[in-house]
C-alpha positions in Angstrom: 79.3 -68.7 38.6 78.1 -72.2 37.5 79.6 -74.7 35.0 77.8 -76.5 32.2 80.4 -79.3 32.1 82.0 -79.2 35.6 83.8 -82.6 34.9 86.4 -80.7 32.8 87.6 -78.9 35.9 89.7 -81.9 36.7 91.9 -80.6 33.9 93.1 -78.0 36.4 95.4 -80.7 37.8 97.5 -80.2 34.7 98.6 -77.0 36.2 101.1 -79.0 38.2 103.2 -79.9 35.1 104.6 -76.3 34.3 105.0 -75.8 38.1 107.2 -79.0 38.4 109.2 -78.0 35.3 109.8 -74.6 36.8 110.8 -75.9 40.2 113.1 -78.7 39.1 115.3 -77.2 36.5 118.2 -79.9 36.1 120.5 -77.9 33.8 124.2 -77.8 35.2 126.4 -74.8 34.7 130.3 -75.1 34.1 132.5 -72.9 36.3 135.1 -70.6 34.5 137.8 -69.0 36.6 139.1 -65.5 36.0 141.8 -63.4 37.6 139.5 -60.5 38.6 135.9 -61.7 39.1 134.5 -58.7 40.9 132.8 -57.3 37.8 131.7 -60.8 36.7 130.0 -61.4 40.0 127.9 -58.2 39.7 127.0 -59.2 36.1 126.0 -62.7 37.3 123.8 -61.5 40.0 122.0 -59.1 37.7 121.5 -61.8 35.0 120.1 -64.4 37.5 117.6 -62.0 38.9 116.3 -61.0 35.4 116.2 -64.7 34.4 114.1 -65.6 37.5 111.6 -62.8 36.8 111.3 -63.8 33.1 110.7 -67.5 34.1 108.2 -66.5 36.7 106.2 -64.3 34.2 106.3 -67.2 31.7 105.1 -69.6 34.3 102.2 -67.3 35.3 101.2 -66.9 31.6 101.2 -70.7 31.0 99.2 -71.3 34.2 96.6 -68.7 33.3 96.4 -69.9 29.6 95.9 -73.5 30.8 93.4 -72.4 33.4 91.4 -70.4 30.8 91.5 -73.4 28.4 90.0 -75.7 31.0 87.3 -73.1 31.7 86.5 -73.0 28.0 85.7 -76.7 28.0 83.8 -76.5 31.3 81.7 -73.6 29.9 81.1 -71.4 32.9 78.0 -69.1 33.1 76.4 -66.7 35.5 72.8 -68.0 36.1 69.8 -65.7 36.0 67.1 -66.2 38.6 68.9 -69.4 39.7 68.1 -71.0 36.3 69.5 -74.4 35.5 70.2 -75.8 32.0 68.2 -78.8 30.9 69.6 -81.1 28.3 67.6 -83.1 25.7 64.8 -82.1 23.4 62.9 -78.9 24.1 59.2 -78.0 23.6 58.6 -74.3 23.1 55.2 -72.6 22.9 55.1 -69.1 21.5 52.0 -66.9 21.9 51.7 -64.0 19.3 49.1 -61.5 20.3 47.1 -60.8 17.1 44.3 -58.8 18.7 43.2 -55.5 17.2 45.4 -53.5 19.6 48.4 -54.9 17.6 47.5 -52.6 14.8 49.3 -49.9 16.7 52.7 -48.7 15.5 56.0 -48.9 17.3 59.4 -47.4 16.3 60.0 -50.7 14.4 56.7 -50.8 12.6 53.3 -52.4 13.2 53.3 -54.3 16.5 52.0 -57.5 14.9 55.0 -57.6 12.5 57.4 -56.8 15.4 55.8 -59.7 17.4 56.2 -62.1 14.4 59.9 -61.1 14.0 60.5 -61.8 17.7 58.8 -65.2 17.2 61.3 -65.9 14.4 64.2 -64.9 16.6 62.9 -67.3 19.3 62.8 -70.1 16.8 66.4 -69.2 15.7 67.6 -69.5 19.3 66.8 -73.3 19.4 67.8 -76.3 17.4 66.2 -78.0 14.5 65.3 -81.0 16.5 63.2 -79.0 19.0 59.4 -78.8 18.8 57.3 -75.6 18.6 53.8 -74.4 19.1 52.4 -71.2 17.7 49.4 -69.9 19.7 47.2 -66.9 18.8 43.9 -65.5 20.1 42.0 -67.6 17.6 42.8 -70.9 19.4 42.7 -72.6 16.0 42.9 -76.4 15.9 46.1 -76.3 13.8 47.8 -74.4 16.6 47.0 -77.0 19.2 50.0 -79.2 18.5 53.8 -79.2 18.5 55.4 -78.9 15.1 58.9 -78.6 13.6 60.7 -75.4 13.3 60.1 -75.1 9.6 56.3 -75.6 10.0 56.3 -73.2 13.0 57.9 -70.4 10.8 55.3 -71.1 8.1 52.4 -70.8 10.6 54.0 -67.6 11.8 53.9 -66.1 8.4 50.2 -66.8 8.1 49.3 -65.0 11.4 46.9 -62.1 10.9 45.0 -59.6 12.9 41.9 -61.2 14.5 38.9 -59.9 16.5 39.3 -62.7 19.1 40.3 -61.5 22.6 41.9 -63.7 25.3 43.2 -62.9 28.7 46.8 -63.7 29.8 45.6 -66.4 32.1 43.7 -68.1 29.3 46.8 -67.9 27.1 49.0 -69.4 29.8 46.5 -72.1 30.6 46.3 -73.2 26.9 50.1 -73.2 26.6 50.4 -75.2 29.8 47.9 -77.8 28.7 50.0 -78.6 25.6 53.4 -78.5 27.2 52.5 -80.7 30.2 51.4 -83.4 27.8 54.7 -83.3 26.0 57.5 -85.7 27.0 60.3 -83.1 26.3 62.8 -82.5 29.1 62.9 -78.7 28.7 59.5 -76.9 28.4 59.3 -73.2 27.8 56.6 -70.8 26.7 56.9 -67.2 25.5 54.1 -64.6 25.6 54.6 -61.8 23.1 52.1 -59.0 23.6 51.5 -55.3 24.3 49.9 -56.4 27.6 46.8 -54.3 27.6 45.4 -53.8 31.0 42.1 -55.3 29.9 43.8 -58.6 29.2 46.8 -58.7 31.5 45.4 -60.6 34.5 48.8 -62.0 35.6 47.6 -62.5 39.2 45.1 -65.2 37.9 47.8 -67.3 36.3 48.2 -70.8 37.8 51.8 -71.5 37.2 53.5 -74.9 36.6 56.9 -75.5 38.1 58.0 -77.6 35.1 57.5 -74.8 32.6 59.7 -71.7 32.2 57.8 -68.7 31.0 59.2 -65.5 29.5 57.1 -62.4 29.0 58.1 -60.3 26.0 56.4 -56.8 26.1 56.0 -54.6 23.0 55.8 -50.9 23.3 53.6 -48.8 21.1 54.3 -45.2 20.1 50.8 -44.0 20.9 48.2 -45.4 23.3 45.4 -43.1 22.2 42.3 -44.1 20.4 39.0 -42.6 19.3 36.2 -45.1 18.9 32.4 -45.6 18.9 31.4 -47.4 22.1 27.7 -48.0 21.4 24.5 -46.6 19.9 20.8 -46.6 20.8 17.5 -45.0 19.7 15.6 -42.4 21.6 12.5 -44.5 21.0 12.3 -48.2 20.5 9.4 -47.7 18.1 10.3 -47.6 14.3 7.5 -46.2 12.2 7.6 -44.7 8.7 7.2 -41.0 8.8 8.5 -40.4 12.3 11.5 -38.4 13.3 14.0 -40.8 15.0 17.0 -39.8 17.1 20.1 -42.0 17.1 22.4 -41.6 20.1 26.1 -42.4 19.5 28.5 -42.7 22.3 32.1 -41.8 21.2 35.1 -42.3 23.5 38.2 -40.2 23.2 40.8 -42.4 24.9 43.7 -40.1 24.2 45.4 -37.0 25.4 44.4 -35.0 22.3 41.3 -32.9 21.9 39.1 -33.5 18.9 37.6 -30.2 17.7 35.9 -31.0 14.4 35.2 -34.7 14.4 32.6 -36.0 11.9 30.2 -38.8 12.5 28.4 -40.2 9.4 25.2 -42.2 9.4 24.6 -44.6 6.5 21.2 -46.4 5.9 21.1 -49.0 3.3 24.5 -47.8 2.0 23.3 -44.2 1.5 24.6 -41.4 3.7 21.8 -39.8 5.7 23.2 -37.1 8.0 26.8 -36.3 8.9 27.2 -34.4 12.1 30.2 -32.7 13.7 31.3 -33.3 17.3 33.9 -32.3 19.9 35.6 -34.7 22.2 37.8 -33.7 25.1 40.7 -36.0 26.1 39.8 -39.0 28.2 36.1 -38.4 28.0 32.9 -39.9 26.5 30.9 -37.8 24.2 27.2 -38.4 23.2 26.3 -37.4 19.6 22.7 -37.2 18.6 21.8 -37.8 14.9 18.2 -36.9 14.0 16.6 -38.2 10.7 13.3 -39.0 9.1 12.3 -42.7 8.7 11.1 -42.9 5.1 11.1 -46.6 4.1 9.6 -49.7 5.5 11.2 -53.1 5.9 14.7 -54.0 7.1 17.0 -51.1 7.5 20.7 -51.9 7.6 22.8 -49.1 8.9 26.2 -48.1 10.3 27.6 -44.9 11.8 31.3 -44.1 11.1 34.1 -41.9 12.4 37.7 -41.5 11.2 40.7 -42.4 13.4 44.1 -44.0 12.7 45.9 -46.3 13.0 43.5 -48.5 15.0 40.3 -48.6 12.8 38.4 -51.7 13.8 36.1 -49.7 16.2 35.5 -46.7 14.0 32.2 -48.3 12.6 29.1 -49.3 14.5 26.7 -51.5 12.5 23.1 -51.9 13.5 19.8 -53.1 11.9 16.1 -52.6 12.6 12.8 -53.2 10.9 10.2 -50.7 10.1 6.9 -52.5 9.9 4.2 -51.3 7.5 1.6 -51.9 10.1 1.0 -53.7 13.4 -1.1 -56.9 13.1 -3.8 -56.4 15.8 -6.5 -58.9 16.7 -9.5 -57.9 18.9 -11.6 -60.7 20.5 -14.8 -59.2 21.9 -17.3 -60.7 24.3 -20.7 -61.7 22.8 -24.0 -59.9 23.5 -27.1 -61.3 21.7 -29.0 -58.0 22.4 -26.8 -56.0 19.9 -27.2 -56.1 16.2 -23.5 -57.2 15.8 -23.8 -59.9 18.4 -20.9 -58.3 20.3 -20.7 -56.1 23.4 -21.1 -52.4 22.9 -17.5 -51.5 23.8 -16.3 -53.4 20.7 -17.0 -50.3 18.7 -14.4 -48.3 20.5 -11.5 -50.5 19.1 -13.1 -50.7 15.7 -13.4 -46.9 15.4 -9.8 -46.4 16.6 -8.0 -49.0 14.5 -10.0 -50.2 11.5 -9.2 -47.2 9.2 -5.8 -46.4 10.6 -2.9 -47.4 8.4 -0.8 -48.1 11.5 -2.9 -51.2 12.2 -3.6 -54.4 10.3 -6.9 -54.8 12.2 -9.1 -57.8 12.5 -11.8 -58.8 15.1 -13.9 -61.7 16.2 -16.1 -62.8 19.0 -15.4 -65.2 21.8 -17.7 -67.8 20.1 -15.8 -68.0 16.8 -12.1 -67.6 17.7 -9.7 -68.5 14.9 -6.5 -69.5 16.7 -4.5 -69.7 13.4 -4.4 -65.8 13.4 -2.5 -65.7 16.7 0.8 -66.7 15.0 0.8 -63.7 12.6 -0.3 -61.1 15.2 1.7 -58.8 17.5 -1.1 -57.4 19.6 -4.2 -59.1 20.9 -7.0 -57.5 22.9 -9.4 -59.6 25.0 -12.4 -57.3 25.5 -15.2 -58.2 27.8 -15.1 -62.0 27.6 -17.4 -63.6 30.1 -15.3 -66.6 30.5 -11.8 -67.8 29.4 -11.7 -71.3 27.9 -8.8 -73.6 28.5 -8.0 -73.6 24.8 -7.9 -69.8 24.7 -5.8 -69.6 27.8 -3.3 -72.0 26.3 -3.1 -70.1 23.0 -2.7 -66.7 24.8 0.1 -68.2 26.9 1.9 -69.4 23.7 1.4 -66.1 22.0 2.9 -64.1 24.9 5.8 -66.6 25.2 6.6 -65.9 21.6 7.0 -62.2 22.3 3.4 -61.0 21.7 1.5 -58.4 23.7 -2.0 -59.0 25.1 -4.4 -56.4 26.6 -7.1 -57.9 28.9 -10.3 -56.1 29.9 -12.9 -58.2 31.8 -16.6 -58.2 31.4 -19.0 -56.8 34.0 -20.0 -60.3 34.8 -16.9 -62.4 34.3 -16.1 -65.9 35.4 -13.3 -65.0 37.9 -12.1 -68.6 38.2 -11.4 -68.9 34.5 -9.6 -65.5 34.4 -7.5 -66.4 37.3 -6.5 -69.7 35.7 -5.2 -67.7 32.7 -3.5 -65.1 34.9 -1.8 -67.9 36.8 -0.2 -69.2 33.6 0.9 -65.7 32.6 2.4 -64.9 36.0 -0.1 -62.1 36.6 -2.1 -61.2 39.7 -5.5 -62.7 40.7 -9.0 -61.3 40.7 -10.3 -61.6 44.3 -13.6 -59.7 44.2 -15.6 -57.1 42.4 -15.9 -53.5 43.8 -18.9 -51.3 42.7 -17.9 -48.2 44.5 -17.6 -45.1 42.3 -14.0 -44.0 42.5 -11.3 -42.2 40.4 -7.8 -42.9 39.3 -5.2 -41.4 41.5 -2.1 -40.9 39.4 0.1 -42.2 36.6 3.3 -44.1 37.1 5.4 -42.3 34.4 8.4 -44.4 35.3 6.8 -47.5 33.9 7.4 -46.2 30.3 4.0 -46.8 28.7 3.3 -43.1 28.3 6.8 -42.1 27.3 6.5 -39.3 24.7 2.7 -38.9 25.2 3.0 -35.9 27.5 5.4 -32.9 27.1 6.0 -32.9 30.8 4.8 -34.9 33.8 1.5 -33.6 35.1 0.5 -34.4 38.7 -3.0 -32.9 38.6 -4.1 -34.4 35.3 -7.7 -35.5 34.7 -7.8 -39.3 35.0 -10.5 -41.9 34.2 -13.3 -42.9 36.7 -14.2 -46.4 37.6 -17.8 -47.3 38.7 -17.1 -51.1 38.8 -13.7 -52.7 39.0 -12.2 -56.0 40.0 -9.9 -56.1 43.0 -6.6 -57.6 42.0 -4.1 -59.1 44.4 -0.4 -59.5 43.6 1.2 -62.9 44.2 4.8 -63.4 45.1 5.4 -64.9 41.7 4.0 -61.9 39.8 6.1 -59.0 38.6 3.4 -56.4 38.6 4.2 -52.9 37.4 1.3 -50.6 38.3 0.6 -48.0 35.6 -2.5 -46.3 37.0 -3.8 -46.7 40.6 -7.2 -45.8 42.0 -7.8 -43.5 44.9 -8.7 -46.5 47.1 -5.3 -48.1 46.5 -6.5 -50.7 44.1 -5.0 -51.2 40.6 -6.7 -49.8 37.6 -4.1 -50.6 34.9 -1.0 -52.7 35.3 1.6 -54.4 33.2 3.5 -57.7 33.5 6.5 -59.1 31.8 5.8 -62.7 30.8 8.6 -64.7 29.1 9.3 -62.7 25.9 6.0 -60.9 25.8 3.9 -58.4 27.8 0.6 -58.6 29.5 -1.6 -55.5 30.3 -4.6 -55.8 32.6 -7.3 -53.2 33.1 -9.4 -54.1 36.2 -12.4 -52.1 35.0 -14.6 -53.3 32.1 -14.7 -50.9 29.1 -18.5 -50.7 29.2 -19.9 -47.2 29.9 -21.7 -48.4 33.0 -18.4 -49.7 34.4 -16.0 -46.8 33.6 -15.5 -43.7 31.4 -12.1 -45.0 30.3 -13.3 -45.6 26.7 -14.5 -42.0 26.3 -11.5 -40.5 28.2 -8.7 -38.7 26.3 -6.2 -41.2 27.8 -7.8 -44.2 26.1 -6.4 -43.6 22.6 -2.7 -43.0 23.5 -2.9 -46.0 25.9 -4.0 -48.4 23.2 -1.7 -47.0 20.6 1.3 -47.1 22.9 0.5 -50.7 23.8 0.3 -51.6 20.1 3.5 -49.7 19.2 5.4 -51.4 22.0 4.1 -54.8 21.0 6.6 -55.1 18.2 9.4 -57.5 19.3 12.4 -55.7 20.9 15.2 -57.1 18.7 18.7 -55.9 19.7 20.2 -53.4 17.3 23.4 -55.5 17.1 25.3 -58.5 18.4 28.9 -59.2 19.2 31.3 -61.0 16.9 33.1 -64.1 18.2 30.4 -64.9 20.7 27.8 -67.6 20.7 24.9 -65.2 20.3 21.3 -66.4 20.4 19.0 -64.8 17.8 15.3 -65.4 18.3 12.7 -65.3 15.6 9.0 -66.0 15.5 8.3 -69.6 14.6 6.8 -68.8 11.2 6.5 -71.3 8.4 9.8 -72.0 6.6 10.6 -73.3 3.2 10.7 -77.0 2.3 14.4 -77.1 3.2 13.5 -75.9 6.7 17.1 -74.5 7.0 17.8 -70.8 7.7 21.0 -69.1 6.4 22.9 -66.0 7.6 24.4 -64.1 4.7 25.9 -60.7 4.1 24.7 -58.4 1.3 27.2 -59.8 -1.3 26.5 -63.4 -0.3 30.2 -64.0 0.1 29.5 -65.4 3.5 26.9 -68.1 4.0 26.5 -69.5 7.5 24.0 -72.2 8.5 23.5 -71.6 12.3 22.4 -74.2 14.8 18.6 -74.0 14.9 16.3 -74.9 17.8 12.5 -74.5 17.9 11.4 -73.8 21.4 8.1 -72.4 22.8 7.0 -71.0 19.5 10.3 -69.4 18.7 13.2 -70.3 16.4 16.5 -69.8 18.2 19.6 -69.5 16.1 23.0 -70.1 17.7 26.0 -68.6 15.9 28.5 -70.8 17.8 31.2 -68.1 17.6 31.3 -68.5 13.8 30.6 -64.9 12.9 34.0 -63.2 13.2 33.6 -60.2 10.9 31.7 -57.1 11.7 28.9 -56.0 9.3 25.3 -56.2 8.4 23.7 -59.6 7.6 20.4 -61.1 6.5 18.6 -64.2 7.9 17.3 -65.9 4.9 14.7 -68.7 4.3 15.5 -69.7 0.8 15.5 -66.4 -1.2 13.3 -64.6 1.4 14.8 -62.2 3.9 13.2 -62.9 7.3 15.2 -60.4 9.3 18.3 -58.2 9.3 20.9 -58.5 12.0 24.3 -56.8 12.6 27.5 -57.7 14.3 30.2 -55.5 15.9 33.6 -56.3 17.3 33.9 -56.2 21.1 35.1 -52.9 22.4 37.4 -54.5 25.0 40.3 -53.9 22.7 39.5 -50.2 22.2 41.1 -49.1 25.4 44.8 -49.3 24.3 46.2 -48.6 27.8 48.9 -51.1 28.4 50.9 -52.1 31.5 54.2 -50.2 31.7 57.4 -52.1 31.9 57.7 -51.3 35.6 54.1 -52.4 36.2 54.7 -55.7 34.4 57.9 -56.3 36.4 56.1 -55.6 39.7 53.2 -57.9 38.9 55.7 -60.7 38.0 57.6 -60.1 41.2 54.4 -60.2 43.2 53.6 -63.7 41.9 56.9 -64.8 43.4 57.5 -67.6 40.9 61.1 -67.9 39.7 59.9 -69.7 36.5 58.4 -66.4 35.3 60.9 -64.1 33.7 60.8 -60.8 31.8 62.7 -59.9 28.6 63.1 -56.1 28.4 63.0 -54.3 25.0 66.5 -53.5 24.0 68.9 -53.3 21.1 70.1 -56.8 21.9 68.5 -59.5 19.9 65.9 -61.6 21.6 68.0 -64.7 20.7 70.8 -63.4 23.0 68.2 -62.5 25.7 66.8 -66.1 25.5 70.3 -67.6 25.8 70.9 -65.3 28.8 67.6 -66.2 30.4 67.9 -69.9 29.8 71.6 -70.5 30.7 72.6 -67.2 32.2 75.5 -65.1 30.9 77.9 -67.5 29.2 81.6 -66.9 29.7 83.3 -69.5 27.6 84.0 -67.0 24.8 85.6 -64.7 27.3 87.9 -67.4 28.6 88.8 -68.5 25.1 89.9 -64.9 24.3 91.9 -64.9 27.6 93.6 -68.2 26.6 94.8 -66.7 23.4 95.9 -63.5 25.2 98.0 -65.4 27.8 99.6 -67.6 25.1 100.5 -64.5 23.1 101.9 -63.0 26.3 104.1 -66.1 26.8 105.4 -66.0 23.3 106.3 -62.3 23.7 108.1 -62.9 27.0 110.2 -65.7 25.5 111.0 -63.8 22.3 111.5 -60.2 23.5 112.3 -60.3 27.2 116.1 -60.3 27.3 
């Protein structure tokens, strides 16, 4: 037991006063003589013994009453965790967890409302002169200062559910930064949360000995949740008229089995295809939704399920673009002996693409290259160029860096040095020599992905092209070569390279009939078409809210304003992102400003340049929380006496705070005992005969 005002214990010396009065009773008695005093002597002895007992009981009552009265003024208490009371102004930081998991329900209502009520009780436990900080996951500027109790309660009323997610160590660090800078004598912080396992990294907390911290856990009735984790397409290619398959990953993080769940797909606000699914407890289920792509342009979509009470993760937004055609440019080598002035193999590409609606086809010769068309293209073919000029090499490099795809086929008599100069800038291999041995392709590397969907099944003994003349290509340590087709002699026939945001395909054999039969082979058409289809930029289906996402667009001409906007369909939200032009791309930085999930447009004036989607992070979807015992054990393992734990109970949190901060106060008990002993003394004097 410890005393708040131990100086009052000197008042115990006053106990000597009733003792002295009792011991030195100076009353004198007069003697009266009787003839027969035998009976009077017996009466006298009996009266004196009763009188002594009465006086002794009265003395004890007075001493106890006086002792208890001194204790009341000294204010004794039983300390908790060796806590010590600090006098003077107090600085109190209160963290209210307003993440999506606080949408869960407890026996007292929504967890967020329960947390806010506890925040009010905490404020009630302190004086009006004390200073407070309200902290939430948003880390807003208005929450980064100490305010009065009245303003704190007002900020508490404004607290709402937020998509922001912060770990316990981040919360403690932010509270500590503010409290350490305060000149208050008593610094305390309170962390009110459901303590999800995803955020409760208590072992990472770097404690401060000058700050007392109390963890206030909230207990939900149900920790189960059904949510959409992610989605993806069977094929990255989006083309009008094709059947697309959308894969949806649904997680049943509960102990209940879902028998007839419904997943609904909406495209441009119209429902397309609802499907039913089953989900076993604590499992991940993959649902496939097949549909026909009908329209071209930006498609803004979302897939939806139903689950309560946590609903933020029941929708998954995504966007993609269906292009009307693929802008394709073919640059052919020149040949004065032909009527067209180009090499003979130029006709193969013209026959394949010119009349196909899939392609927006244009071609030119190496002598009259129009570099202005590079910016509007997705796929460029360099066919049989005798030499690569430095200007062409530079423009191809820029085109690939911007996300374009280039297919390079050399001429029979090519300038190897000029080709290698271009390959070097693209990070590709080098031509070392020319081989005129008649050979055949050995096998296809299906794992590379170019021929995905072309064959019903992998065929090992498939008929492959022949090469009569090919260039030997060496791989440098800098190149990231991915061989697609290899020749029987071990040399490369067709290979792919990732270069910045784009792709580079290289065929080592010229397309002329005297060099190979590739142009007349059945594999030629699917090879070129798959290259063209995969040349469209691979834009993510969606981004995450509350993150500084980088959105890359082609550096196309913008309006006079030169400013791009991100808006939703109703134009209620208009964000001007940070914009940087780099290497032919426009990079947009959201700077954590997009906080609401949904479908958005990137606009240049009134023109929609692209469609993008944002979804909330799924970190909050796993509602598994630390149990009370787990939370206690983690706090004990830290071994810091400044960290305490307030258990959920019927007792108000104000009483728990008083007990934590100054232990169990006993002055009220001693006040009651003082009155009891005074009453006892009165009863002894009045009724004890």
